C-alpha positions in Angstrom: -3.1 -6.9 18.5 1.1 -6.5 18.7 2.0 -2.9 19.9 2.1 -1.6 16.5 -2.0 -2.7 15.4 -2.6 -0.6 18.3 -0.3 2.4 16.8 -2.2 2.0 13.9 -5.7 2.1 15.0 -5.4 5.0 17.3 -3.5 6.9 14.6 -5.8 6.5 11.6 -8.5 9.2 10.5 -9.2 7.7 7.9 -10.1 4.5 5.6 -10.9 3.2 2.5 -11.3 -0.4 0.9 -10.2 -0.6 -2.6 -11.2 -4.0 -5.3 -7.7 -4.8 -6.5 -7.3 -8.2 -8.8 -5.8 -9.6 -5.4 -9.0 -8.9 -3.4 -9.8 -6.1 -1.5 -7.1 -4.1 0.0 -7.6 -2.1 2.9 -5.7 1.2 3.6 -5.3 3.8 5.7 -4.0 7.0 6.9 -3.1 9.2 9.8 -2.5 12.8 10.1 0.6 12.4 8.2 0.6 9.7 5.4 -0.6 6.5 4.4 0.1 4.1 7.6 -1.3 1.1 5.9 -2.1 -0.7 2.8 -3.5 -5.0 3.6 -5.0 -7.1 1.9 -8.1 -8.8 3.4 -7.4 -12.2 5.1 -3.6 -11.0 5.3 -1.5 -11.8 8.6 -1.4 -9.1 10.6 -3.9 -7.2 9.1 -5.1 -4.2 11.8 -9.0 -5.4 11.9 -11.7 -3.6 11.6 -10.7 0.6 12.0 -12.4 2.8 13.7 -11.3 6.0 11.7 -14.2 6.9 8.5 -14.4 5.5 5.4 -13.3 8.3 3.4 -13.4 7.3 -0.3 -12.7 10.3 -1.3 -9.7 12.2 1.0 -6.9 12.8 -1.5 -4.5 10.5 0.0 -6.5 7.4 0.0 -7.7 8.4 -3.6 -4.3 8.5 -4.9 -2.8 6.1 -3.5 -5.9 3.9 -4.2 -5.1 5.2 -8.2 -1.5 4.6 -7.5 -2.4 1.2 -7.3 -4.6 0.8 -9.7 -2.1 1.7 -12.5 0.6 -0.7 -10.9 -2.1 -3.9 -11.4 -2.8 -2.2 -14.9 1.1 -2.1 -15.7 1.2 1.4 -16.1 3.5 2.0 -13.2 5.9 0.3 -10.9 6.5 3.0 -9.0 4.6 5.0 -5.8 4.9 7.8 -4.8 2.8 8.9 -1.4 3.5 10.2 1.8 4.2 7.3 4.2 3.1 7.3 7.9 5.3 3.6 8.7 3.8 2.4 12.6 5.9 -0.1 14.2 9.6 -0.1 15.6 12.8 2.5 14.9 14.1 -1.5 13.7 10.7 -2.2 11.9 10.9 0.9 9.9 15.0 1.0 9.1 13.6 -2.5 7.9 10.5 -1.0 5.9 12.7 1.4 4.6 15.4 -0.9 3.3 12.3 -2.4 1.3 11.7 0.6 -0.2 14.8 0.6 -1.8 13.9 -2.7 -3.6 13.7 -1.8 -7.5 10.7 -2.5 -9.5 11.3 -6.4 -10.6 14.4 -6.3 -8.3 14.8 -9.1 -5.6 16.7 -9.2 -2.4 17.4 -12.3 0.2 16.4 -11.3 4.4 19.9 -11.7 4.5 20.7 -8.5 1.9 18.0 -6.4 3.9 20.5 -7.3 7.2 23.6 -6.2 5.9 21.8 -2.9 4.3 20.5 -1.5 7.7 23.6 -2.3 9.9 22.7 -6.1 11.3 24.0 -8.0 9.3 23.1 -10.7 12.2 19.8 -10.4 12.6 18.0 -11.9 9.5 15.3 -13.5 11.3 14.5 -10.2 13.5 14.9 -9.2 9.7 12.2 -11.8 8.1 9.8 -10.5 11.5 10.3 -7.1 10.4 9.3 -7.5 6.1 6.1 -9.8 7.5 4.7 -7.1 10.0 4.8 -5.1 7.2 1.9 -2.4 6.6 2.4 -1.2 3.6 2.3 -4.5 1.2 2.8 -3.8 -2.1 4.0 -0.2 -1.8 7.0 -0.7 0.1 8.2 -4.0 -1.8 8.3 -7.2 0.6 7.1 -9.3 -2.0 10.6 -8.7 -3.5 12.1 -10.5 -0.5 13.5 -13.7 -0.5 15.2 -16.5 0.2 19.0 -16.3 0.4 19.1 -19.2 -2.0 16.2 -17.1 -4.0 13.5 -19.8 -3.0 10.2 -18.4 -2.6 9.4 -17.4 1.2 6.5 -16.4 2.7 4.0 -13.6 2.1 1.7 -12.1 4.8 -0.4 -11.9 2.3 0.2 -15.6 0.8 2.4 -16.9 -1.0 0.6 -16.7 -4.4 0.0 -13.6 -4.3 4.0 -12.9 -3.8 4.4 -15.1 -6.9 1.9 -12.9 -8.7 3.0 -9.5 -7.7 6.6 -10.3 -8.6 5.0 -12.0 -11.8 3.1 -8.5 -12.3 6.8 -6.8 -11.9 8.3 -8.6 -14.6 5.6 -8.2 -16.9 6.4 -4.4 -16.8 10.1 -5.0 -17.8 9.5 -7.8 -19.9 6.6 -7.3 -22.3 6.3 -3.9 -24.7 3.3 -1.6 -23.5 0.5 -2.3 -26.4 0.4 -5.9 -24.9 1.5 -5.2 -21.0 -2.6 -4.5 -20.2 -3.5 -8.3 -21.5 -0.1 -9.8 -19.6 -1.1 -8.2 -16.6 -4.5 -9.1 -16.5 -2.8 -12.7 -17.2 -1.1 -12.4 -13.8 -3.4 -10.7 -11.6 -6.7 -13.4 -12.7 -4.1 -16.2 -11.8 -2.8 -15.3 -8.6 -6.5 -14.3 -7.3 -7.4 -17.8 -8.0 -4.5 -19.0 -6.2 -4.8 -16.6 -3.2 -8.8 -18.1 -2.9 -7.3 -21.2 -3.1 
């Protein structure tokens, strides 16, 4: 287990698992903020946490509601206190990811340049892959330099579904948006489980 996951295990004070169109998501918090949002089966999942299951925890309930609104096509952003557990380099990368607008894309090279480490593209890729807050810290918006679909700790089908959902949010008028988002979620869940 990585030092980052050990830190998450030690710091977590509460957890809850929620159902999403792309599969179960484990949410975990510390005393200061949301520290984790992992899809079941994704790489770098922390495994079972010792923290109690507290679905009524205000921060976890808010995170669950904001994720529900995101998947329903009602909102593309999140307003939550975060407690990013990682190395200083990883936290810098994750902060840079927060600057990628919904529906926009960036590359590993652009993220490396943005944090002042233009030659650290591979290290940026490693940090992006270890992002502990899937969806909320939008690592799914990072693609290859040529625009190619690159890996995603939650699986490429989920990454494709999240990007399609955000495209639907940008391009579908509100009355038809919910149906478009449901279709995207159904297609991604079928691909993510296969």
